[in-house]
C-alpha positions in Angstrom: 0.0 0.0 0.0 1.5 3.3 -1.0 1.8 6.1 1.6 1.0 9.8 1.2 4.6 10.7 0.9 5.8 8.2 -1.7 3.1 7.7 -4.4 1.3 10.8 -5.4 3.0 14.2 -5.4 1.4 16.8 -3.1 0.2 19.1 -6.0 -2.2 16.4 -7.1 -3.8 16.5 -3.6 -4.0 20.3 -3.7 -5.6 20.2 -7.1 -8.3 17.8 -6.0 -8.9 19.6 -2.8 -9.3 22.9 -4.7 -11.8 21.4 -7.0 -13.9 19.8 -4.3 -17.2 21.5 -3.3 -16.7 23.9 -0.4 -18.8 21.8 2.0 -17.2 18.5 1.0 -13.5 18.9 1.9 -13.6 16.3 4.6 -15.3 13.7 2.3 -12.7 14.5 -0.3 -9.9 14.1 2.2 -11.3 10.7 3.3 -11.5 9.5 -0.3 -8.0 10.7 -1.2 -6.3 9.4 1.9 -8.2 6.1 1.6 -7.4 5.5 -2.0 -3.7 6.6 -1.9 -2.6 5.9 1.7 -5.0 3.1 2.8 -6.3 5.4 5.6 -9.4 4.7 7.6 -11.3 6.7 10.2 -10.2 10.0 8.8 -11.5 12.9 11.0 -11.0 16.6 10.8 -11.2 18.2 14.3 -11.4 22.0 14.6 -10.7 24.0 17.8 -13.8 25.8 19.2 -13.8 29.5 19.8 -12.7 29.1 23.4 -9.9 26.8 22.3 -11.1 24.3 24.9 -12.3 21.4 22.8 -11.7 20.0 19.3 -14.9 19.3 17.4 -15.3 16.9 14.5 -16.4 18.2 11.1 -18.7 15.7 9.4 -18.2 13.2 12.2 -18.0 9.4 11.6 -20.7 7.3 13.2 -20.1 7.1 17.0 -17.3 9.7 16.9 -19.3 13.0 17.3 -18.1 13.8 20.8 -15.7 16.7 21.1 -12.2 16.0 22.4 -10.0 18.1 24.8 -7.8 20.7 23.0 -5.1 20.2 25.6 -5.2 16.5 26.6 -5.2 13.2 24.8 -3.4 12.4 21.6 -5.3 14.9 19.4 -5.0 17.5 22.1 -1.3 17.0 22.3 -0.9 17.3 18.6 -2.8 20.6 18.7 -1.1 22.1 21.7 2.4 21.0 20.8 1.9 21.4 17.1 3.6 18.1 16.4 2.4 14.8 15.1 1.3 12.1 17.6 1.3 8.4 16.6 -0.6 5.7 18.4 0.4 2.2 17.2 -2.2 -0.5 17.5 -2.0 -4.3 17.8 -3.9 -4.8 14.6 -1.1 -3.5 12.4 -2.4 0.0 12.1 -1.6 3.3 13.8 -3.7 6.3 14.6 -1.9 9.4 13.5 -2.8 12.9 14.6 -1.3 15.9 12.8 -1.9 19.6 13.4 -3.8 21.7 10.9 -2.6 25.3 10.7 -2.4 28.1 8.1 0.6 30.4 8.4 0.8 30.2 12.1 -3.0 30.2 12.8 -3.9 26.9 14.5 -7.2 25.5 13.2 -7.3 22.0 14.5 -6.1 18.4 14.0 -6.4 15.8 11.2 -6.6 12.3 12.5 -6.3 9.1 10.4 -5.8 5.4 11.0 -3.0 4.3 8.7 -1.4 0.9 8.0 1.7 0.6 10.1 4.1 1.0 7.1 2.4 4.2 6.2 2.9 5.6 9.7 6.6 5.7 9.4 8.3 9.2 9.5 7.9 9.7 5.8 4.2 8.8 5.9 3.6 11.0 8.9 5.4 13.9 7.2 3.3 13.3 4.1 0.1 13.4 6.2 1.3 16.6 7.7 1.8 18.2 4.3 -1.7 17.0 3.3 -3.1 18.6 6.5 -1.5 21.9 5.6 -3.0 21.8 2.2 -6.4 21.0 3.7 -6.1 23.9 6.2 -5.4 26.4 3.4 -8.5 25.2 1.6 -10.6 25.6 4.7 -9.4 29.2 5.0 -10.3 29.8 1.4 -13.8 28.2 1.4 -15.1 29.8 4.6 -16.2 32.6 2.5 -18.7 30.3 0.7 -19.9 27.9 3.5 -20.8 27.9 7.2 -19.8 24.2 7.7 -16.4 24.9 9.3 -17.6 27.9 11.3 -20.4 25.9 12.7 -18.1 23.1 13.7 -16.1 25.5 15.8 -18.9 26.4 18.2 -20.1 24.5 21.2 -23.1 26.9 21.6 -24.6 29.8 19.8 -22.6 33.0 19.6 -24.2 36.3 20.5 -24.7 38.7 17.6 -22.0 40.9 19.0 -19.5 38.0 19.2 -20.5 36.9 15.7 -19.5 40.3 14.4 -16.3 40.5 16.4 -15.0 37.1 15.3 -15.7 38.0 11.7 -13.6 41.1 12.2 -10.6 39.3 13.6 -7.6 38.3 11.4 -7.3 34.8 13.1 -5.8 33.6 16.3 -2.2 33.5 15.2 0.3 34.5 12.5 3.8 33.4 11.8 6.8 34.2 9.6 10.6 34.0 10.1 10.8 37.3 12.0 8.0 36.8 14.5 5.2 34.6 15.8 1.9 35.8 17.1 -0.7 34.1 19.3 -3.9 35.7 20.5 -6.9 34.8 22.6 -10.3 36.4 23.3 -12.7 35.8 26.1 -15.6 35.4 26.8 -15.4 33.7 23.4 -19.1 33.3 22.8 -20.3 36.6 24.2 -17.4 39.0 23.5 -18.4 42.5 22.3 -15.8 45.2 22.3 -12.3 43.8 22.4 -10.4 43.2 19.2 -6.9 42.5 17.9 -5.6 43.0 14.4 -2.3 42.6 12.5 -0.9 43.0 9.0 2.5 42.4 7.6 4.4 43.2 4.4 8.0 42.8 3.3 9.3 45.4 5.7 6.9 46.0 8.6 4.4 44.4 10.9 1.5 46.5 12.2 -0.4 45.2 15.2 -3.3 46.8 17.2 -5.3 45.8 20.3 -8.6 47.7 20.7 -11.0 47.9 23.6 -14.3 49.3 22.6 -16.3 51.0 25.4 -19.5 49.3 26.5 -21.0 45.9 26.2 -22.7 43.8 23.6 -23.8 45.0 20.2 -23.1 48.6 20.9 -19.4 47.8 21.8 -19.1 45.6 18.7 -20.4 48.4 16.4 -18.0 50.8 18.0 -15.0 48.5 17.6 -16.0 47.7 14.1 -15.8 51.4 13.1 -12.5 51.9 14.9 -10.8 48.8 13.4 -12.3 49.5 9.9 -11.0 53.1 10.1 -7.5 51.9 11.2 -7.3 49.4 8.4 -8.5 52.0 5.9 -5.8 54.5 7.0 -3.1 51.8 7.1 -4.0 50.7 3.6 -3.8 54.3 2.4 -0.1 54.2 3.4 -0.3 56.5 6.4 2.1 56.5 9.3 1.0 55.2 12.7 0.1 58.5 14.3 -1.9 59.5 11.3 -3.7 56.1 11.4 -4.7 56.9 14.9 -5.7 60.4 14.0 -8.0 59.4 11.2 -9.5 56.6 13.1 -10.2 59.0 16.0 -12.0 61.3 13.6 -14.1 58.5 12.2 -15.2 57.3 15.6 -15.9 60.8 16.8 -17.9 61.6 13.7 -20.1 58.5 14.1 -20.6 58.5 17.9 -20.1 62.2 18.7 -17.8 61.6 21.7 -20.4 59.6 23.7 -18.3 56.4 23.5 -14.7 55.8 22.5 -12.2 53.0 21.7 -9.0 52.5 23.7 -6.3 51.3 21.3 -2.7 50.3 21.3 -0.9 50.6 17.9 2.5 49.1 17.2 4.5 49.1 14.0 7.6 46.8 13.9 10.5 47.3 11.5 11.2 43.7 10.5 14.9 44.4 9.6 15.9 46.3 12.7 13.4 45.5 15.5 12.6 49.2 15.9 9.0 49.7 17.2 6.8 52.7 16.7 4.0 52.9 19.2 0.9 54.9 19.9 -0.8 54.4 23.3 -4.4 55.7 22.7 -6.1 54.4 25.9 -6.0 51.5 28.3 -4.4 48.4 26.7 -1.1 47.6 28.3 2.1 46.1 26.9 4.5 43.8 28.8 8.0 42.8 27.8 9.8 39.7 28.7 13.6 39.5 28.2 15.5 36.6 29.7 13.9 36.2 33.2 12.6 39.8 33.5 9.0 40.8 32.9 8.2 44.5 33.0 5.5 46.8 31.6 6.6 49.1 28.8 5.7 52.6 30.0 4.3 54.8 27.3 2.7 58.2 27.2 -1.0 57.7 27.7 -2.9 59.6 25.0 -6.6 60.0 24.5 -8.7 57.0 23.3 -10.0 57.1 19.7 -13.2 59.2 19.4 -13.2 60.9 22.8 -12.6 64.4 21.3 -12.6 65.9 17.8 -9.3 66.4 16.0 -7.0 64.7 18.6 -3.3 64.8 17.7 -1.2 61.7 18.4 2.5 61.2 18.9 4.6 58.2 18.2 7.0 56.7 20.7 10.0 54.5 19.8 11.5 51.4 21.5 13.2 48.3 20.2 13.1 44.6 20.5 15.8 42.0 20.2 15.7 38.3 19.1 14.3 36.2 22.0 12.1 39.0 23.3 8.4 38.4 24.0 5.8 41.1 24.1 2.3 40.6 25.5 -0.5 43.2 25.0 -3.6 42.9 27.2 -6.9 44.8 27.2 -8.5 46.4 30.3 -10.5 43.3 30.8 -7.3 41.5 31.7 -5.4 43.9 33.9 -8.5 45.4 35.5 -10.5 42.2 36.4 -11.1 41.7 40.1 -11.6 38.5 42.1 -14.7 37.8 44.1 -12.9 39.4 47.0 -12.3 42.6 45.0 -8.6 42.0 44.3 -7.5 43.2 40.9 -5.7 40.8 38.6 -3.1 43.5 38.3 0.4 43.7 37.1 1.9 41.3 39.7 -0.5 38.5 38.8 0.0 39.1 35.1 3.8 39.0 35.4 3.6 35.8 37.4 1.4 34.3 34.7 3.9 35.3 32.0 6.8 34.1 34.1 5.4 30.6 34.4 5.1 29.9 30.7 8.5 31.0 29.2 8.9 27.9 27.0 5.3 27.9 25.6 4.4 29.0 22.1 2.7 32.4 21.8 -0.8 30.9 21.3 -0.4 28.8 24.4 0.9 31.8 26.3 -2.2 33.8 25.4 -4.4 31.0 26.4 -2.5 30.5 29.7 -2.9 34.1 30.6 -6.6 33.9 30.1 -6.7 30.7 32.1 -5.0 32.5 35.0 -7.4 35.3 34.7 -10.4 32.9 34.8 -8.9 31.3 37.9 -8.5 34.7 39.5 -12.1 35.8 38.6 -13.5 32.4 39.7 -15.6 31.7 36.6 -15.3 31.3 32.9 -18.2 33.8 32.5 -16.0 36.9 32.6 -18.0 40.2 33.1 -15.6 42.2 30.9 -14.0 41.3 27.5 -10.4 40.2 27.7 -7.9 40.2 24.8 -4.4 38.9 25.0 -1.9 39.1 22.2 1.6 37.5 22.6 4.4 38.2 20.1 7.7 36.4 20.1 10.4 38.3 18.2 13.0 36.3 16.3 14.4 39.1 14.2 15.7 38.9 10.7 18.9 37.1 9.7 21.5 39.5 8.3 21.8 39.4 4.5 24.8 37.4 3.3 27.3 39.4 1.3 
């Protein structure tokens, strides 16, 4: 029996996946892997919005229960972003490989392969297939709700539906950096948002905390993020992006509500960072064993007053540095006894996860916040964005 890695070249898989109906990617994957790798029990598991469970898309009979996104073979493959192989006595092996798109973790592809096909080459081939499948899922979500529905354990509020559609994803990676982000309460979030965009020279990243709750907060954040993107895509500098977004929010809401926003622009070649602190999100920096808050000049939130002028500040990052941006719902949340989560608790949470990947760091900070609050039903939106800076290799002469 041929394996994924030895018989058919990957482009043939990509071509057949691309030509499959938007809602039938899992059925197509089962057919391809069955015909060409002898695979059985092929299941695509997607992480839910809270990143607590992995839910099957088009589940096989008797396999419709969600699995933990942290524990078990599939959970380990997702959390550690590495294949997990379970040999069986019947001459097969269950293989679980992560499904991700450019650093954004989507879920896990699980398949039962004949033992010869579960060798390192076969596992590597299944991983390449999973990557191709992940890219197709990202492409077809414009045409079908199948994969979005698989991600939810319950109904989203309208505000949360709008907010998740506004987000760029939960992660992004390229040689110079890796980003992981998390948002809670995942199914009822209204005003918190994170955004990023990268080109050949720069990475622009924002964290926005829209005032209020529910649909009103989501509408406010939608205007602020849309205006920031519009200004960024017009080629404006960071301070002018903030200025034009401020004008747009004020023009629409007349100063009655506003959006606190942290704007960062990284030079990919040098690690120089331009920053505008327009409100309450905070930025923490971890270098070696030291965690500290980066103090910046607090400027007015977007939309509070008309014609606000913003100033950029400059700092720099070095390879190995970690930055964590958090919204007010993180650093301002109080325990049932009234104790704020605060800087010390946040620094302790960051200090306990130095070896974890950014997406796991973001999730760990939120988990610490939930423990502090005493419930998963947070009363304020909480956004956490973690960025690991690798830097750019010097050009060879």
